[in-house]
N, C-alpha and C positions, 0 to 999 in steps of 0.2 A: 465272281473271281476273275474274271477274264471282263468284263465291263471293267472294273476296279482300276486292273490294269494300261486297260487303252483310255482310261478318263486320265490316272496320271501322265501316261507318252503324250495325250494331247497339250496337257497343263505345261509340261517342260517344252514341248516346242513352241518359238513365238510365232506370231500371226505370220501370215503370209505376206501381206500388205508392209509390215518392219522390216522383214527380210530383204524385199525386194528394195524399198527406200532406202535403207543400208548399203545394198550395193552400188546403186546408182549413184549416192555420193561419195563412195568409195572411186568408183570411174574415174568420177568428174575430179577427185582432190588430183589422180595419177594424171588426167589428161591436162588439167590448170597449169598453165607455167609463169602462174604467179610466182610461185617460190624461185625461181632462175632468176628472175629479174636483180636477187638480191647479188649473183653473180656478177653482175655488171658493173659497178665501180671498182671492183678489184682485177677484174677483166680487162677495164680502162689503163688502169695506172698499170698492170702486168706489161701490156702491149705496148704500150705506151714508154716506158722507162725498162723495157728488156726486147722484146720482139724486135721492135722497129730497130731500134739501136744495133742489135744482132744479125739481124739482115744488110741493114745498112752498113757496118763492116764490113759484111763478106762481100760486099759490091764492091767500095773501096779501095778493099786489099789486093783488087785486080784492075787497080787503075793506078794514074801518076797524076795529082790532086794537089790542089789548093783551095784557098778559101774562096776563090773565085771562078774557076774551072776544073775541068779534069779531060783526062785522056787514058782510053781505056789501052793495058800493054797486057794483058792475059795472066803469064806467070813469072811473069820476071819480077817482079818484087818480091816475091819465095823462093826465087833460085839467088836473089843476090843475098835475101837473108839467112839463106844457110849457108853460105859463101863467109856468112860475116865471120871474123877471126875469134872476137869472144862467146860466140854463139856455145862453142863446145864447151867453155868453162864455165857460162853461165848457166850451161841447161845442167851442168854436174852443179854447181852450186846450188842450183834452186831443189835440187832431188836431195840433196846432203839436208839443208836449210830445213825442207817439209820434215823429212824423217825425224831430225832430232828436235824440232819445236814438238811436234805431235805427238811423239814417245814420250819427252819429258813431260810436255802438259796432261796427259795421259796416265803418267805412274804418278807423279805428284798431286795432280789434281785427285786422284781417287783416294791417296792416303790421308789427304786433309778432309776429305770431304768423313772418311771413317771418323777423323781426331775430331770434326766440327760436329757429328752426329751423338758422339759419345758424351757423359757428366760429367762435364769439366766446367773448371770454372772462367765465368767472363766468355760463356761461348757465342752468345751474339754478338758482342763487341767483336771478337776473332774474325768472325764471318764477314762481317762490315768491314775491318782491315783487310784480307785477303781478298777480298772483290774490288777495294779503293784503285788501285793500279788498273783495273778495267776503265775507270771513268777519267781517268786520265789522258789529254791529248798525246799522241803517239808522237808527232814533232817534239811538245814535250819533254817527252818520255828519252826521246833521242837525245836532244841537246844536253839533257841534265846529265845522260851516263856518258855522253862523250868529255864532258869535263871532269864526272867522276874516276872515270879510267882512262885520263889523262897519265901517259908515261914516266914523268916525274914528278908533276904535281899532282895530279890526283888522288882523291883521298883515299879510293881502295889501296894505289901501292902503298903510299905512307902508312896505312895504316898494317899493312903488311910486314913493312918494315920494321914497325914496331917490336914485331916477334919474331924479326932476322929473316924475313921470305922477302928474295927477291921479285918483286911482282913482275908480269909480264908486259912486253908493249902492247898494248890489247888491241888496241884498232890500227897501230901504226906495221905491226908483223905480219906478213902474210899468211903464217901460219895460226894465227889468234884471230885475225880478224872476223873472220866471217862466224866463228863461234861463239864469239862474244856479243856479237849483235844477237845470235839464237838464244843464247842464254837472258839477253836483256828482254826478247820476244817473249821466252816461257815466264820470266816475272810479271809481264805486262798481261798475259792469259792465260795464266794460271787460274785467276780468280775467276773465270766465266766457266773454266772447264771442273772448277769446284763447285761452284754452283749448280750445274747440269748432275752430277753425280751425287749430290746432296739430296736432292729432289729422288734422285734414283734409289738412294740408300731409305729415306723413310719410307718409301711405297713400301718396302719389303715387311713384310707382317710379322711382328714382334713374338708371333708365337712359335715360330721356327727356330728363331736365336733361344726363348725359352726352352724348348727340347732338347734343344742343342745342350743346352746346360746342364739338364736333368740327365742326359747320357754320358756327362763327362767330357764334352768338347771343351776345349782352351779356345783361347782369342783366334790364334793364328788357325786354328782347324773353322770356327765358325766363319772367318772373311773366306777360307779358301773353298768350303762346302756350301757356304749360303749366300754372304757378299757378293763375292766374285761373278757367280753365274746367273742370280739374281737383277743384278743391277748391268745386266749386258745391254740390256736396250741405250741407257745411258751411256755408257761405253762407245758402243755405236756412233752416236750423235759425235761425241767428242773426238772421235777418231775422224770422222769425215769431214766435219766443222776444221780442227785443227791440221788437217792435210790440208784442205781449199784454202786458208787462209798462209799456211806456209809457203805454197805453191805459188801464188797471187802475190806474196810479199813484195814491198818497195819502200813504203815511205820510211819505215824506221831505218832501212838500209841505207837509203838515202841520206836519212838524216844522220848518220852516225859516221858512215864511210864514203858516201857518193861511190861506192864499186871498187873503192880501192882497197889499201894501196895499189895500184898499176890496175888490174883486172881482177882483182884475188877473190873480192868479195862480191862480183857482179852477180846478177840472176838474171833471170831473162826479161823481167820487168824492166831493170836498171838498165839493160842493152835496148829495148824497145824504147825508153824513154832517152835514150842518148841520140840514137837514131832521130825522132822526134824534135830534140832541139838542136838537130843538124840542118832541119828543116826537109828530109824525108817525110814527107807525111804519108803515103804511101806504102813505103818499107815498114813505117811502124805502126800502121794498119797490119799490113799481112802480119808484123811478129803480134799483134795482139790477138790475132785469130788463130796462128799455130797455138799461144799458151790456152786458149781455151779449146783449142782441140787435145792440149796435153794433158789439162787438168782433166776432161772430160773423160778422157781415156785411161786414166788413173782412177778416178773418182767411180766411175758409172759403175767397173766390172767390180772394186772392192766393194761398194756398196749393195750389189746384188749379190756377192758372194758374204758379206758378213748377215745380211736379213736372211738369207737361204738355210743359213749353219742356226741361225734362230729359230726359223720355223721347225726345221728339221728336231731341234730338242722337244 
Protein backbone atom coordinates (compact mmCIF):
# COMPACT_ATOMS: atom_id res chain seq x y z
CA UNK A 1 0.00 0.00 0.00
CA UNK A 2 2.80 2.42 0.93
CA UNK A 3 4.73 1.55 -2.21
CA UNK A 4 1.74 2.30 -4.42
CA UNK A 5 1.18 5.72 -2.72
CA UNK A 6 4.84 6.71 -3.13
CA UNK A 7 4.77 5.72 -6.78
CA UNK A 8 1.73 7.93 -7.41
CA UNK A 9 3.38 10.86 -5.60
CA UNK A 10 6.53 10.49 -7.69
CA UNK A 11 4.48 10.41 -10.89
CA UNK A 12 2.71 13.69 -9.95
CA UNK A 13 5.95 15.57 -9.26
CA UNK A 14 7.66 17.08 -12.34
CA UNK A 15 11.23 16.02 -13.04
CA UNK A 16 13.82 18.08 -11.18
CA UNK A 17 15.47 19.29 -14.38
CA UNK A 18 12.16 20.48 -15.90
CA UNK A 19 11.26 22.57 -12.83
CA UNK A 20 14.73 24.11 -12.70
CA UNK A 21 14.59 25.01 -16.41
CA UNK A 22 11.14 26.58 -15.96
CA UNK A 23 12.36 28.74 -13.07
CA UNK A 24 15.43 29.79 -15.06
CA UNK A 25 13.31 30.78 -18.07
CA UNK A 26 10.90 32.70 -15.81
CA UNK A 27 13.78 34.59 -14.18
CA UNK A 28 15.23 35.40 -17.60
CA UNK A 29 11.90 36.82 -18.74
CA UNK A 30 11.70 38.97 -15.62
CA UNK A 31 15.24 40.30 -16.09
CA UNK A 32 14.91 40.94 -19.83
CA UNK A 33 14.49 44.59 -20.81
CA UNK A 34 13.03 43.66 -24.19
CA UNK A 35 9.35 44.45 -23.34
CA UNK A 36 10.27 47.90 -22.07
CA UNK A 37 11.55 48.95 -25.49
CA UNK A 38 7.94 49.05 -26.65
CA UNK A 39 7.37 51.96 -24.25
CA UNK A 40 10.13 54.01 -25.85
CA UNK A 41 8.23 55.50 -28.85
CA UNK A 42 5.33 56.60 -26.64
CA UNK A 43 7.77 57.95 -24.06
CA UNK A 44 9.62 60.00 -26.68
CA UNK A 45 6.39 61.46 -28.05
CA UNK A 46 5.10 62.25 -24.55
CA UNK A 47 8.36 63.91 -23.52
CA UNK A 48 8.57 65.90 -26.76
CA UNK A 49 4.98 67.11 -26.83
CA UNK A 50 4.28 67.52 -23.10
CA UNK A 51 7.21 67.37 -20.67
CA UNK A 52 9.64 69.57 -22.62
CA UNK A 53 7.06 72.29 -23.51
CA UNK A 54 5.78 72.29 -19.92
CA UNK A 55 9.25 72.78 -18.47
CA UNK A 56 9.99 75.45 -21.09
CA UNK A 57 6.77 77.27 -20.20
CA UNK A 58 7.66 77.25 -16.51
CA UNK A 59 11.10 78.66 -17.34
CA UNK A 60 9.91 81.40 -19.72
CA UNK A 61 7.18 82.45 -17.28
CA UNK A 62 10.01 83.93 -15.18
CA UNK A 63 11.42 85.90 -18.11
CA UNK A 64 10.65 88.78 -20.43
CA UNK A 65 11.17 87.14 -23.80
CA UNK A 66 10.79 87.61 -27.52
CA UNK A 67 11.62 85.32 -30.41
CA UNK A 68 15.25 86.43 -30.29
CA UNK A 69 16.23 87.02 -26.66
CA UNK A 70 15.07 86.74 -23.06
CA UNK A 71 15.70 88.37 -19.71
CA UNK A 72 15.12 86.75 -16.33
CA UNK A 73 12.77 88.88 -14.19
CA UNK A 74 11.67 86.47 -11.46
CA UNK A 75 8.05 86.68 -10.29
CA UNK A 76 7.26 90.00 -11.98
CA UNK A 77 5.11 88.36 -14.65
CA UNK A 78 2.98 86.60 -12.04
CA UNK A 79 2.58 89.78 -9.98
CA UNK A 80 1.49 91.70 -13.06
CA UNK A 81 -0.84 88.89 -14.17
CA UNK A 82 -2.64 88.84 -10.83
CA UNK A 83 -3.05 92.62 -11.03
CA UNK A 84 -4.79 92.24 -14.39
CA UNK A 85 -8.21 93.97 -14.13
CA UNK A 86 -9.98 91.28 -16.15
CA UNK A 87 -8.46 88.39 -14.18
CA UNK A 88 -11.11 88.16 -11.45
CA UNK A 89 -13.92 88.30 -13.99
CA UNK A 90 -12.13 85.78 -16.20
CA UNK A 91 -11.56 83.40 -13.28
CA UNK A 92 -15.22 83.63 -12.23
CA UNK A 93 -16.41 83.06 -15.79
CA UNK A 94 -14.03 80.11 -16.20
CA UNK A 95 -15.43 78.34 -13.15
CA UNK A 96 -19.04 79.07 -14.14
CA UNK A 97 -18.45 77.92 -17.70
CA UNK A 98 -16.72 74.70 -16.60
CA UNK A 99 -19.42 73.78 -14.07
CA UNK A 100 -22.32 74.51 -16.44
CA UNK A 101 -20.88 72.68 -19.44
CA UNK A 102 -19.60 69.65 -17.54
CA UNK A 103 -22.82 69.33 -15.52
CA UNK A 104 -25.07 69.46 -18.58
CA UNK A 105 -22.86 67.04 -20.52
CA UNK A 106 -23.02 64.50 -17.69
CA UNK A 107 -26.80 64.72 -17.28
CA UNK A 108 -27.73 64.89 -20.98
CA UNK A 109 -25.07 62.35 -21.98
CA UNK A 110 -26.36 59.79 -19.49
CA UNK A 111 -30.00 60.30 -20.47
CA UNK A 112 -29.16 60.04 -24.18
CA UNK A 113 -27.08 56.93 -23.56
CA UNK A 114 -29.98 55.24 -21.75
CA UNK A 115 -32.28 56.18 -24.63
CA UNK A 116 -29.88 55.04 -27.34
CA UNK A 117 -29.25 51.67 -25.69
CA UNK A 118 -32.97 50.90 -25.43
CA UNK A 119 -35.01 49.15 -28.10
CA UNK A 120 -36.00 52.13 -30.27
CA UNK A 121 -36.39 52.47 -34.03
CA UNK A 122 -33.37 53.89 -35.87
CA UNK A 123 -31.05 53.54 -32.89
CA UNK A 124 -27.88 53.37 -35.00
CA UNK A 125 -28.86 56.43 -37.04
CA UNK A 126 -29.69 58.43 -33.91
CA UNK A 127 -26.31 57.55 -32.40
CA UNK A 128 -24.64 58.95 -35.52
CA UNK A 129 -26.72 62.13 -35.33
CA UNK A 130 -25.83 62.69 -31.68
CA UNK A 131 -22.11 62.17 -32.31
CA UNK A 132 -21.94 64.25 -35.50
CA UNK A 133 -21.36 67.68 -33.80
CA UNK A 134 -18.19 66.32 -32.18
CA UNK A 135 -16.67 65.94 -35.66
CA UNK A 136 -17.44 69.50 -36.77
CA UNK A 137 -14.81 72.23 -36.49
CA UNK A 138 -15.18 74.29 -33.31
CA UNK A 139 -14.57 77.54 -35.22
CA UNK A 140 -17.17 76.52 -37.80
CA UNK A 141 -19.69 75.81 -35.04
CA UNK A 142 -18.93 79.19 -33.44
CA UNK A 143 -19.42 81.12 -36.68
CA UNK A 144 -22.62 79.23 -37.52
CA UNK A 145 -24.22 79.84 -34.14
CA UNK A 146 -23.12 83.48 -34.18
CA UNK A 147 -25.33 83.87 -37.26
CA UNK A 148 -28.16 81.78 -35.80
CA UNK A 149 -28.12 83.79 -32.54
CA UNK A 150 -28.22 87.22 -34.14
CA UNK A 151 -30.66 89.27 -32.03
CA UNK A 152 -32.82 90.51 -34.92
CA UNK A 153 -31.99 88.43 -38.00
CA UNK A 154 -31.00 85.11 -36.45
CA UNK A 155 -33.04 82.00 -37.14
CA UNK A 156 -33.44 81.21 -33.43
CA UNK A 157 -35.10 84.52 -32.53
CA UNK A 158 -37.16 84.53 -35.74
CA UNK A 159 -38.46 81.06 -34.83
CA UNK A 160 -39.30 82.23 -31.30
CA UNK A 161 -41.10 85.25 -32.73
CA UNK A 162 -43.47 83.01 -34.69
CA UNK A 163 -44.82 81.67 -31.40
CA UNK A 164 -44.96 85.07 -29.76
CA UNK A 165 -41.72 84.89 -27.74
CA UNK A 166 -39.17 87.69 -27.82
CA UNK A 167 -35.78 86.07 -27.91
CA UNK A 168 -32.90 87.66 -25.98
CA UNK A 169 -29.80 89.21 -27.48
CA UNK A 170 -27.92 85.99 -27.04
CA UNK A 171 -24.36 87.17 -27.65
CA UNK A 172 -24.63 90.93 -27.10
CA UNK A 173 -26.48 90.94 -23.78
CA UNK A 174 -23.93 90.71 -20.91
CA UNK A 175 -26.28 88.50 -18.90
CA UNK A 176 -26.72 85.99 -21.74
CA UNK A 177 -23.38 85.93 -23.59
CA UNK A 178 -21.46 83.41 -21.46
CA UNK A 179 -24.48 81.12 -21.02
CA UNK A 180 -25.16 81.17 -24.77
CA UNK A 181 -21.64 80.01 -25.56
CA UNK A 182 -21.88 77.35 -22.84
CA UNK A 183 -25.07 75.95 -24.40
CA UNK A 184 -23.39 75.75 -27.80
CA UNK A 185 -20.43 73.99 -26.17
CA UNK A 186 -22.82 71.44 -24.66
CA UNK A 187 -24.49 70.89 -28.04
CA UNK A 188 -21.12 70.22 -29.63
CA UNK A 189 -19.62 68.07 -26.87
CA UNK A 190 -22.52 66.03 -25.53
CA UNK A 191 -22.02 63.44 -28.30
CA UNK A 192 -18.66 62.36 -26.88
CA UNK A 193 -20.12 62.09 -23.39
CA UNK A 194 -22.97 60.01 -24.81
CA UNK A 195 -20.58 57.58 -26.49
CA UNK A 196 -18.65 57.10 -23.23
CA UNK A 197 -21.88 56.50 -21.33
CA UNK A 198 -23.11 54.07 -23.99
CA UNK A 199 -19.94 52.03 -23.49
CA UNK A 200 -20.58 52.06 -19.74
CA UNK A 201 -24.24 51.09 -20.02
CA UNK A 202 -23.78 48.22 -22.49
CA UNK A 203 -21.08 46.73 -20.25
CA UNK A 204 -23.65 46.20 -17.46
CA UNK A 205 -24.76 42.53 -17.45
CA UNK A 206 -28.35 42.14 -18.66
CA UNK A 207 -29.03 39.64 -15.87
CA UNK A 208 -29.29 42.52 -13.39
CA UNK A 209 -32.09 44.13 -15.38
CA UNK A 210 -33.87 40.83 -15.89
CA UNK A 211 -33.73 40.08 -12.16
CA UNK A 212 -35.03 43.58 -11.37
CA UNK A 213 -37.94 43.13 -13.80
CA UNK A 214 -38.81 39.81 -12.15
CA UNK A 215 -38.87 41.61 -8.79
CA UNK A 216 -41.26 44.19 -10.24
CA UNK A 217 -38.84 47.14 -10.53
CA UNK A 218 -39.92 49.85 -12.97
CA UNK A 219 -37.73 51.82 -15.41
CA UNK A 220 -36.95 54.54 -12.86
CA UNK A 221 -35.99 52.02 -10.18
CA UNK A 222 -33.79 50.10 -12.63
CA UNK A 223 -32.07 53.32 -13.67
CA UNK A 224 -31.54 54.44 -10.09
CA UNK A 225 -30.38 51.16 -8.58
CA UNK A 226 -28.60 49.48 -11.53
CA UNK A 227 -27.63 51.88 -14.33
CA UNK A 228 -26.54 54.82 -12.20
CA UNK A 229 -24.22 52.97 -9.80
CA UNK A 230 -22.78 50.50 -12.33
CA UNK A 231 -22.08 53.24 -14.90
CA UNK A 232 -20.03 55.13 -12.34
CA UNK A 233 -16.64 54.62 -14.13
CA UNK A 234 -18.10 56.23 -17.26
CA UNK A 235 -19.54 59.05 -15.16
CA UNK A 236 -16.15 59.76 -13.59
CA UNK A 237 -14.52 59.82 -17.04
CA UNK A 238 -17.09 62.24 -18.45
CA UNK A 239 -16.86 64.54 -15.41
CA UNK A 240 -13.05 64.74 -15.58
CA UNK A 241 -12.84 65.23 -19.36
CA UNK A 242 -15.67 67.77 -19.46
CA UNK A 243 -14.27 69.72 -16.54
CA UNK A 244 -10.80 69.89 -18.08
CA UNK A 245 -12.29 71.01 -21.40
CA UNK A 246 -14.44 73.65 -19.70
CA UNK A 247 -11.56 75.10 -17.67
CA UNK A 248 -9.36 75.29 -20.77
CA UNK A 249 -12.04 76.46 -23.19
CA UNK A 250 -11.03 79.26 -25.53
CA UNK A 251 -11.69 78.67 -29.23
CA UNK A 252 -15.50 78.61 -29.10
CA UNK A 253 -15.69 81.66 -26.82
CA UNK A 254 -13.27 83.59 -28.99
CA UNK A 255 -15.12 82.67 -32.20
CA UNK A 256 -18.53 83.69 -30.84
CA UNK A 257 -17.95 86.67 -28.53
CA UNK A 258 -14.22 87.46 -28.40
CA UNK A 259 -14.66 87.77 -24.64
CA UNK A 260 -17.31 90.45 -25.01
CA UNK A 261 -19.43 92.38 -24.75
CA UNK A 262 -16.77 94.21 -22.78
CA UNK A 263 -15.17 91.58 -20.54
CA UNK A 264 -18.41 89.81 -19.60
CA UNK A 265 -17.59 86.49 -21.33
CA UNK A 266 -13.83 86.57 -20.84
CA UNK A 267 -12.27 83.40 -19.44
CA UNK A 268 -8.69 82.95 -18.29
CA UNK A 269 -7.64 81.57 -21.68
CA UNK A 270 -9.00 84.61 -23.53
CA UNK A 271 -7.30 86.97 -21.06
CA UNK A 272 -4.02 85.16 -21.76
CA UNK A 273 -4.55 85.41 -25.51
CA UNK A 274 -5.21 89.15 -25.33
CA UNK A 275 -1.91 89.58 -23.48
CA UNK A 276 -0.17 87.57 -26.19
CA UNK A 277 -1.78 89.73 -28.87
CA UNK A 278 -0.44 92.82 -27.13
CA UNK A 279 3.10 91.41 -27.27
CA UNK A 280 3.47 90.51 -23.59
CA UNK A 281 4.83 87.04 -24.25
CA UNK A 282 6.31 86.45 -20.81
CA UNK A 283 3.11 87.65 -19.16
CA UNK A 284 0.96 85.37 -21.30
CA UNK A 285 3.28 82.44 -20.54
CA UNK A 286 2.88 83.12 -16.82
CA UNK A 287 -0.87 83.11 -17.37
CA UNK A 288 -0.63 79.71 -19.04
CA UNK A 289 1.30 78.38 -16.05
CA UNK A 290 -1.39 79.75 -13.72
CA UNK A 291 -4.09 78.08 -15.84
CA UNK A 292 -2.17 74.78 -15.78
CA UNK A 293 -1.85 74.94 -11.99
CA UNK A 294 -5.54 75.88 -11.63
CA UNK A 295 -6.69 72.94 -13.74
CA UNK A 296 -4.38 70.58 -11.85
CA UNK A 297 -5.49 71.92 -8.45
CA UNK A 298 -9.15 71.25 -9.33
CA UNK A 299 -8.98 68.07 -11.41
CA UNK A 300 -6.35 66.01 -9.55
CA UNK A 301 -8.08 66.09 -6.11
CA UNK A 302 -11.47 65.55 -7.77
CA UNK A 303 -10.14 62.57 -9.71
CA UNK A 304 -8.63 61.10 -6.53
CA UNK A 305 -11.84 61.69 -4.59
CA UNK A 306 -14.12 60.11 -7.21
CA UNK A 307 -11.88 57.09 -7.67
CA UNK A 308 -11.54 56.63 -3.92
CA UNK A 309 -15.32 56.58 -3.58
CA UNK A 310 -15.48 53.98 -6.36
CA UNK A 311 -12.87 51.82 -4.63
CA UNK A 312 -14.72 52.00 -1.31
CA UNK A 313 -17.81 50.61 -2.97
